[in-house]
C-alpha positions in Angstrom: -59.4 28.9 11.7 -58.8 32.6 12.3 -57.9 34.7 9.3 -55.1 37.3 9.9 -54.4 38.9 6.6 -55.4 38.5 2.9 -52.6 38.5 0.3 -52.2 38.2 -3.4 -55.2 40.5 -4.1 -55.1 43.2 -6.8 -53.9 46.6 -5.7 -56.8 48.7 -4.5 -57.8 51.7 -6.6 -59.7 53.4 -3.8 -59.0 54.1 -0.1 -61.6 52.1 1.9 -63.2 55.1 3.7 -66.5 53.4 4.2 -65.0 50.1 5.6 -62.8 52.0 8.0 -65.8 54.2 9.0 -67.9 51.1 9.7 -65.2 49.7 11.9 -64.8 53.0 13.8 -68.5 53.3 14.2 -68.8 49.8 15.7 -65.9 50.5 18.1 -67.4 53.9 19.1 -70.8 52.3 19.9 -69.1 49.5 21.9 -67.1 52.0 23.9 -70.4 53.7 24.7 -71.9 50.3 25.8 -69.1 49.4 28.2 -68.7 52.9 29.7 -72.4 53.2 30.7 -73.5 51.9 34.1 -74.4 48.2 33.7 -78.2 48.6 34.0 -78.2 51.4 31.4 -75.9 49.5 29.1 -78.2 46.5 29.2 -81.2 48.7 28.4 -79.4 50.3 25.5 -78.8 46.8 24.1 -82.4 45.7 24.8 -83.8 48.8 23.1 -81.7 48.9 19.9 -81.2 45.2 19.2 -83.7 43.7 16.9 -86.2 41.3 18.3 -87.5 38.7 15.8 -90.8 38.4 17.6 -91.4 42.1 17.5 -90.3 42.2 13.8 -92.9 39.5 13.1 -95.6 41.3 15.1 -95.7 38.5 17.6 -95.2 40.8 20.6 -95.4 44.6 21.0 -91.9 45.2 22.3 -88.8 43.3 23.2 -89.6 41.1 26.3 -86.2 41.9 28.0 -86.8 45.6 27.6 -90.4 45.3 28.8 -89.2 43.5 31.9 -86.2 45.6 32.9 -86.1 48.9 31.1 -89.5 50.6 31.0 -88.1 53.7 32.8 -84.7 53.7 31.0 -83.4 56.7 29.0 -83.3 54.4 26.0 -86.5 53.6 24.2 -87.0 51.1 21.3 -87.5 52.7 17.9 -89.7 51.1 15.2 -88.9 47.4 14.7 -87.5 48.0 11.2 -85.1 50.6 12.5 -83.7 48.2 15.0 -82.5 46.0 12.1 -80.0 48.8 11.3 -79.1 49.8 14.9 -78.5 46.2 15.9 -75.7 46.0 13.3 -73.6 48.4 15.4 -74.1 46.7 18.8 -71.9 43.9 20.2 -72.1 41.7 23.3 -68.4 41.4 24.3 -64.9 42.3 23.3 -64.5 38.9 21.7 -67.7 39.4 19.7 -66.7 42.8 18.3 -63.1 41.8 17.9 -63.9 38.8 15.7 -66.4 40.8 13.6 -64.1 43.7 13.1 -61.2 41.4 12.2 -63.2 39.8 9.4 -64.4 43.2 8.2 -60.9 44.7 8.2 -59.5 41.8 6.2 -62.1 41.3 3.6 -64.1 44.5 3.4 -61.5 46.9 1.8 -61.2 44.9 -1.4 -65.0 44.5 -1.7 -65.4 48.2 -1.2 -62.9 48.8 -4.0 -65.0 46.9 -6.4 -68.4 48.3 -5.4 -67.4 51.9 -4.8 -67.9 53.8 -1.6 -71.7 54.4 -1.7 -72.3 51.1 -3.4 -70.4 49.2 -0.7 -72.3 51.0 2.1 -75.7 50.1 0.5 -74.5 46.5 -0.1 -73.4 46.1 3.5 -76.7 47.4 4.9 -78.8 45.3 2.5 -76.9 42.2 3.6 -77.5 43.1 7.2 -81.3 43.4 6.5 -81.3 40.1 4.7 -79.6 38.5 7.7 -82.2 39.8 10.1 -85.1 38.8 7.9 -83.9 35.2 7.5 -83.1 34.9 11.2 -86.6 36.1 12.0 -88.3 33.9 9.4 -86.6 30.7 10.6 -87.2 31.3 14.3 -90.9 32.2 13.8 -91.6 29.5 11.2 -89.9 26.7 13.2 -91.1 27.9 16.6 -88.0 26.4 18.2 -87.9 29.2 20.8 -85.7 32.2 21.1 -87.7 34.5 18.8 -88.0 37.0 21.7 -84.3 37.1 22.4 -82.5 40.3 21.3 -80.3 39.9 18.3 -77.3 42.1 17.8 -74.0 42.3 15.9 -72.5 43.1 12.6 -71.8 39.5 11.6 -74.8 39.2 9.2 -73.7 42.2 7.2 -70.1 41.0 7.3 -71.2 37.5 6.1 -72.5 39.3 3.0 -69.0 40.8 2.5 -67.6 37.3 2.7 -70.0 36.1 0.0 -68.9 39.0 -2.3 -65.2 38.3 -1.6 -65.6 34.6 -2.5 -66.8 35.6 -6.0 -64.6 38.6 -6.6 -61.3 37.2 -5.2 -61.5 33.4 -5.4 -57.8 33.0 -5.8 -56.7 35.3 -3.1 -54.7 33.8 -0.2 -55.3 34.3 3.5 -52.7 34.0 6.3 -54.5 31.9 8.9 -54.1 30.8 12.4 -55.3 27.2 12.6 -56.2 25.4 15.9 -56.2 21.6 16.2 -57.1 21.0 19.8 -54.3 22.5 21.9 -52.0 22.7 18.9 -52.0 25.8 16.7 -49.9 26.9 13.7 -49.8 29.6 11.1 -50.4 28.8 7.4 -51.5 30.3 4.1 -54.8 29.1 2.7 -57.0 29.9 -0.2 -59.5 32.6 0.7 -62.2 30.5 -1.1 -61.4 27.5 1.2 -61.5 29.7 4.4 -64.8 31.3 3.5 -66.4 28.0 2.3 -65.4 26.2 5.5 -66.8 29.0 7.5 -70.1 28.9 5.6 -70.4 25.1 5.8 -70.0 25.4 9.6 -72.8 28.0 9.7 -75.1 25.6 7.8 -74.2 22.7 10.1 -74.5 24.7 13.3 -77.8 26.3 12.1 -79.2 22.8 11.4 -78.1 21.5 14.8 -79.6 24.5 16.5 -83.0 23.7 15.1 -82.7 20.1 16.1 -81.6 20.7 19.7 -83.8 21.4 22.6 -84.1 24.9 24.1 -83.9 28.4 22.9 -80.2 28.7 23.6 -79.3 25.6 21.7 -77.3 27.7 19.3 -75.0 29.0 22.0 -76.4 32.5 21.5 -75.2 32.6 17.9 -77.6 33.7 15.1 -76.5 31.2 12.6 -79.3 31.9 10.2 -78.4 35.6 10.2 -75.0 34.6 9.0 -76.5 32.3 6.3 -78.9 35.0 5.2 -76.3 37.7 4.9 -73.9 35.4 3.1 -76.4 34.3 0.5 -77.6 37.9 -0.1 -74.0 39.0 -0.6 -73.2 36.2 -2.9 -76.4 36.7 -5.1 -76.0 40.5 -5.3 -72.4 40.1 -6.3 -73.2 37.4 -8.8 -75.8 39.7 -10.5 -73.4 42.7 -10.4 -70.2 41.0 -11.3 -70.2 42.0 -14.9 -70.2 45.6 -13.8 -67.7 45.4 -10.9 -65.6 42.3 -11.6 -62.4 43.9 -13.1 -59.9 41.6 -14.7 -57.3 40.5 -12.2 -53.7 40.7 -13.5 -52.2 37.2 -13.9 -49.2 37.9 -11.8 -51.5 38.6 -8.8 -52.8 35.0 -9.1 -49.4 33.2 -8.7 
């Protein structure tokens, strides 16, 4: 399922400056990535992605960086800083396209409830939670891949989905659904779309731990998605009495 637009949500009270700013920042960084010479682009990614093994003090610096980029113009910052820089890096057009689509659809209404600065803090905290859970699982289970660079905004965006699920459970989402080679457009409950997405993350995360090889997850940090989602859900649950404005009944038809 690919969400295309949310509908039936309350009218926003605030323009989503922060959400748009995050989208533009991600796009700007990606343009920088793809316009650099390939070797320098790779070294930028190696330097500013977060490496679970470095974060857990298992190795001194990202192995990919150590192997290819010692003399690059890009140098890894402190491991905790890479948690934040990695949120603005993406591996491909498809990667950033999917992430920014989800952020564009779901982020504006969440920002409206949290406020601009609150939303920015919320987004970054969810991204941190995503990185920490991904690191904890890889290091604790020792399944391999702890020294592979992790990048992308999806952990933070997963937190936005967790918030949206609580704040707008009756919203609808226009969705493109694929069944093999057949596809069609339909309108589904936002809660259903988000819950199906989360269940898939749980299933794929479990399968990645029970498959051989560091790349068994297909290069997807499923536990970052899970960590970000749970952080967003719990934070929103705790703050809902402060930010959960009453939704007019006609919006829920």
